[in-house]
matplotlib code that plots the C-alpha trace (Angstrom):
import matplotlib.pyplot as plt

x = [-11.2, -9.8, -9.6, -9.7, -7.7, -10.3, -8.6, 0.2, 1.6, 4.2, 4.7, 1.3, -1.1, 1.4, 1.3, -2.2, -2.9, -0.2, -2.3, -5.3, -4.0, -1.1, -2.2, -1.0, 1.3, 5.2, 4.5, 6.0, 4.1, 6.9, 9.4, 7.2, 8.8, 6.6, 5.6, 7.4, 4.4, 5.9, 4.0, 1.5, -2.3, -5.0, -6.6, -9.7, -11.2, -7.3, -6.3, -2.9, -1.4, -1.4, -0.9, 0.1, -1.4, 0.3, 0.8, 4.4, 6.8, 9.9, 7.6, 5.8, 9.7, 10.5, 7.4, 7.1, 10.7, 11.5, 8.0, 8.2, 11.3, 10.0, 12.4, 12.1, 13.1, 12.7, 11.7, 11.0, 8.3, 9.1, 7.7, 9.5, 7.4, 8.4, 6.8, 8.1, 7.8, 7.8, 9.7, 9.8, 12.0, 12.8, 9.5, 7.6, 4.6, 3.0, 3.8, 3.7, 2.9, 3.1, -0.2, 0.4, -0.8, -4.2, -6.1, -4.3, -7.5, -7.9, -5.5, -5.8, -3.6, -4.9, -4.0, -5.7, -6.4, -5.9, -8.5, -8.1, -11.2, -11.4, -13.1, -12.4, -15.4, -17.8, -16.6, -17.1, -20.9, -21.4, -20.0, -22.2, -25.4, -25.2, -24.6, -20.6, -18.8, -15.8, -13.3, -10.7, -12.2, -9.9, -6.7, -4.6, -0.8, 0.8, 3.2, 0.5, -2.8, -6.3, -6.8, -9.5, -10.1, -13.6, -15.7, -18.5, -21.9, -21.4, -18.6, -15.1, -12.5, -10.5, -8.3, -9.7, -6.9, -7.6, -4.3, -2.6, -0.4, -1.0, -1.4, 1.2, 1.6, 0.1, 2.6, 2.3, 2.2, 5.1, 5.4, 5.5, 3.3, -0.2, -2.4, -5.6, -8.4, -12.3, -14.5, -16.3, -19.5, -23.0, -25.1, -23.4, -25.9, -25.4, -21.6, -21.7, -23.7, -21.8, -18.5, -19.8, -21.4, -17.9, -16.2, -18.5, -15.8, -16.1, -18.1, -19.2, -18.4, -19.1, -15.5, -17.1, -20.4, -23.2, -24.8, -21.7, -21.9, -18.6, -18.3, -15.8, -15.2, -13.0, -11.4, -8.5, -8.8, -8.2, -10.2, -9.6, -11.6, -13.4, -17.3, -18.7, -20.9, -18.6, -17.6, -18.6, -21.1, -19.6, -16.8, -17.5, -17.5, -14.1, -11.4, -9.6, -5.6, -3.8, -0.5, 1.0, 3.0, 4.4, 3.1, 0.6, 1.2, 5.0, 4.2, 1.5, 3.7, 6.6, 3.9, 3.1, 6.9, 7.5, 4.9, 1.4, -2.0, -3.3, -6.6, -7.7, -5.8, -4.5, -7.1, -8.1, -9.9, -13.0, -11.7, -8.0, -4.7, -4.6, -5.6, -4.7, -5.9, -3.0, -2.5, 0.8, 1.7, 0.0, -3.7, -3.4, -4.8, -4.5, -4.4, -2.3, -2.6, -0.9, -1.9, -1.2, -4.2, -6.0, -5.8, -8.7, -7.8, -4.5, -5.4, -6.1, -4.3]
y = [7.1, 10.6, 10.0, 7.4, 7.5, 8.9, 6.5, 2.8, 5.2, 7.6, 11.9, 12.6, 12.2, 14.3, 17.1, 17.0, 17.0, 20.5, 22.2, 21.3, 21.8, 24.7, 26.1, 26.1, 29.3, 28.3, 24.4, 23.2, 20.1, 19.6, 18.5, 15.5, 12.0, 9.4, 6.3, 3.6, 1.6, 0.1, -2.7, -2.5, -2.2, -0.1, -1.8, 0.4, -0.2, -0.9, 1.2, 2.3, 4.4, 6.4, 10.0, 10.9, 14.6, 15.1, 18.0, 17.0, 15.3, 14.9, 12.7, 10.9, 9.7, 8.9, 7.3, 5.4, 4.5, 2.9, 1.1, -0.5, 0.5, 2.7, 5.7, 9.4, 10.9, 14.5, 16.0, 19.0, 20.6, 24.0, 27.1, 25.9, 23.1, 19.9, 16.3, 13.0, 10.1, 6.8, 3.4, 0.2, -2.7, -1.2, -0.1, 3.4, 2.9, 6.1, 10.3, 12.3, 16.2, 18.8, 20.0, 22.5, 25.3, 23.9, 25.0, 26.6, 25.5, 21.9, 18.9, 17.2, 14.5, 11.5, 8.6, 9.2, 6.5, 6.6, 4.9, 3.8, 4.7, 3.6, 7.3, 10.1, 12.2, 9.1, 8.8, 13.1, 12.7, 9.5, 11.3, 14.5, 12.3, 10.5, 13.6, 13.1, 16.4, 17.1, 19.1, 19.5, 19.1, 16.6, 18.0, 16.5, 15.5, 14.5, 11.9, 10.0, 10.7, 12.2, 13.2, 14.3, 14.8, 13.9, 12.3, 9.6, 10.3, 9.4, 11.9, 9.2, 11.0, 9.9, 10.8, 9.1, 8.5, 7.8, 6.7, 7.9, 4.7, 1.6, 0.8, -0.5, -4.0, -6.6, -8.0, -10.0, -7.3, -8.2, -7.3, -3.2, -3.1, -1.8, -5.1, -3.8, -0.7, -0.9, 1.8, 2.2, 3.3, 4.4, 2.8, -0.1, -1.0, 2.8, 3.0, -0.1, 0.6, 4.0, 2.3, -0.2, 2.7, 4.2, 1.1, -0.6, -3.6, -4.2, -8.1, -8.0, -11.4, -12.4, -13.0, -15.7, -17.0, -15.5, -14.9, -12.9, -9.0, -8.2, -7.9, -6.8, -5.6, -6.9, -6.0, -7.2, -10.9, -9.6, -8.5, -5.0, -2.8, -3.9, -2.7, -2.5, -0.7, 1.4, 0.0, 3.3, 5.5, 9.0, 8.6, 10.0, 7.2, 7.3, 5.0, 2.7, 1.3, -1.6, -2.4, -5.9, -6.9, -10.1, -9.6, -6.8, -6.7, -5.8, -3.1, -1.7, -1.0, 0.3, 2.5, 3.9, 4.2, 6.1, 8.6, 7.2, 6.0, 3.0, 3.1, -0.6, -2.7, -6.2, -8.6, -11.5, -11.0, -12.6, -12.8, -13.6, -12.8, -10.6, -6.5, -3.4, 0.0, 2.8, 7.0, 8.1, 11.1, 13.8, 11.6, 9.8, 6.7, 3.2, -0.6, -2.9, -6.9, -10.0, -12.5, -15.4, -15.6, -19.3, -19.9, -18.4, -15.2, -14.9, -12.1, -9.9, -6.5]
z = [21.2, 19.8, 16.5, 13.5, 10.6, 7.1, 6.0, -3.7, -7.2, -6.3, -5.9, -7.9, -4.8, -2.7, -5.1, -5.1, -1.3, -1.2, -3.5, -1.1, 2.4, 1.3, -2.3, -5.3, -4.9, -6.3, -6.9, -10.2, -11.0, -13.5, -10.9, -9.4, -10.1, -13.4, -11.5, -12.4, -13.6, -17.2, -18.8, -15.5, -16.2, -13.9, -11.4, -11.0, -6.9, -5.8, -2.9, -4.4, -1.8, 1.6, 2.3, 5.9, 6.4, 9.9, 12.3, 13.6, 10.7, 13.2, 15.9, 12.5, 11.0, 14.5, 15.3, 12.0, 11.7, 14.9, 14.7, 11.7, 10.4, 7.2, 6.0, 4.3, 1.7, 0.9, -2.6, -3.7, -5.5, -5.5, -3.7, -0.6, -0.3, 0.2, 0.0, 1.8, 0.1, 2.9, 1.9, 3.2, 2.2, -1.2, -2.1, -1.8, 0.4, 0.9, 1.5, 4.1, 3.9, 6.8, 7.8, 10.6, 8.0, 7.3, 10.2, 13.3, 16.0, 14.7, 14.8, 11.0, 11.2, 9.6, 7.2, 3.7, 1.1, -3.0, -4.5, -8.5, -10.8, -14.3, -15.0, -13.6, -15.5, -14.3, -10.7, -10.6, -11.7, -9.0, -6.5, -6.6, -7.6, -4.3, -2.2, -1.6, -1.6, -4.1, -1.7, -4.6, -8.2, -11.0, -11.2, -14.4, -13.1, -16.6, -14.7, -13.0, -13.6, -12.9, -8.8, -7.2, -3.0, -2.3, 0.7, -0.1, 0.9, 4.5, 5.0, 4.5, 2.9, -0.1, -2.7, -6.4, -9.2, -12.8, -13.6, -17.0, -17.5, -15.0, -11.4, -9.0, -9.2, -6.5, -3.6, -0.9, 2.6, 4.6, 8.0, 7.8, 4.7, 4.5, 4.7, 4.4, 4.1, 5.6, 5.4, 8.9, 8.1, 9.6, 6.5, 5.4, 2.3, 1.5, 1.5, -0.5, -2.8, -3.9, -4.0, -6.4, -8.4, -8.4, -9.4, -11.6, -11.7, -8.1, -7.1, -3.1, -1.1, 2.7, 4.8, 6.9, 4.5, 3.4, 6.7, 7.7, 8.5, 7.4, 3.4, 1.4, -2.6, -5.1, -7.9, -10.6, -8.7, -5.3, -1.9, -2.1, 0.7, 3.3, 4.5, 8.1, 10.3, 12.2, 15.8, 17.4, 17.2, 18.2, 15.4, 11.9, 9.0, 7.7, 6.3, 7.9, 7.3, 8.5, 8.8, 8.9, 12.1, 13.4, 17.5, 17.7, 21.5, 20.9, 18.7, 20.4, 23.7, 21.1, 19.9, 23.2, 23.9, 21.2, 21.9, 20.1, 22.3, 22.1, 21.6, 21.2, 22.7, 20.8, 20.7, 18.8, 15.4, 14.2, 10.6, 11.4, 13.8, 16.2, 16.3, 17.8, 17.0, 17.8, 17.4, 16.4, 18.1, 16.3, 16.7, 12.7, 13.7, 12.1, 12.9, 13.2, 12.6, 12.8, 10.0, 8.1, 5.8, 5.3, 0.8, 0.3, 1.6, 0.6, -2.1, 0.4, 0.7]

ax = plt.figure().add_subplot(projection="3d")
ax.plot(x, y, z, "-o")
ax.set_aspect("equal")
plt.show()
């Protein structure tokens, strides 16, 4: 298994990633479009976006476009830098940043989640007190919110946002949409405690009953993030993201034909549906899953 992801909102997240990845010289923050969140409320604890750092944007466009029907729209930010919006069925679901210039000796391709928090100052204090890492300190993007890139105390990387307005509303995940997010941790209890301190609104539940070792965090009336012991010791602690598909076997075969890699062939998921782990052509990892939620789990996103 070569790589797993360090695993919505709009262009603001990408602007921060461009600053972190490529430097801020010539970047015109005023070009960042505002988010259409009129009438919405913040949802602290929700993963509101996913950014793809990729070594090969052309291959990524072809791979995800043919696999999931995603489309791509470039937005110029000045200084010769672009950000690519990823759209599916009329919804903006993520963004893409070219990462070739980050480190010529290391492939950094990966998916990074963006998590809504209620207060960035408090979040920074929590990260630092718990022994996490601040890769980029808070940056205020007026059109969207205050954003920062961090790692939790076990090393899982994510972007935080305190929105100035609301967050994107919940909607049922359709095939080709993001379905779910998990944290694969070497210390699930410590990870659970950290994220509950980061987002005080989180409630904890067990999927499959109190004796289950699969716990998840809920906020805003819906399950948001699963936490479990990482299944492979030699991988780093990481966030992982799932895309809903109708048939993981068919999708996995198509991914391989498009230049991706099957890390875990499709198999039954004890928590429902069938699941597979894939790498895209640049090595960014993600999961695919079929999902027909039972009534008690219908709100999982």
